[in-house]
C-alpha positions, 0 to 999 in steps of 0.5 A: 500500500502506498502512502497516498492510499493510507492517507485516503483511507484515513481521510474517509474514516475522518469524514465518516466520524465527522458526519457521525459527530455532526449527527450527534451534535444536532440531536443534542442541540434539538433535545436542549432546545426542546427541554428549554422550551418546556421549562420556559412554558411550565408554570412557575410555582413557589417563586412569590414569597408569601406575606409571612415569609416576606416579613421574616426575610426582611427582618432577617435581612435587617438583623444581619445588616445590623450585626454587620454594622455593629461588627464593623464599628466594634472592630474599629473601636477595638483597633483605636483602643489598641493604638492608644494603648500602644502609644501609652506604653511607648510614652511610659517607656520613653519617660523611663528612658528619659529618667534613666538618662537624667540619672546617668547624667547626674551621676556623671556630674557627681563623679566629675565634681568629685574628681575636680574636688579631689584635684583641687583639694591637694595641698601641693600641685603635682608639678611642685611635688618634688619640691614639696618632698625636699621641704619635707626632708628638711623639716625632718632633719 
């Protein structure tokens, strides 16, 4: 068998399948159209809610809406409260840090004043120390 013969055989099979597929699709389309037409003509029952159901649906709708609004408002208030608490805690920490810095500065100043006092309170300056020792030796003789 030649290549051209195989191709023609396959082409004939595809044509047969295509015609069969077209037939199936046409049947499906007609059944969908007939079902749709029957559903469209059929009388509608249960679509219109009775008076009581309507009132209950309205009440439930309002209740759910109010719950949604209350949830949104309370969530916003809670978030605002959390921000205020965070700011308050940060302010307390900052005040504590400032107090600690002030205490550190005061201690440093006290140490500096104590050093200055010790330097000033010496009887003989350090540059004159050798001379003071000579004088001390003379007095002991």
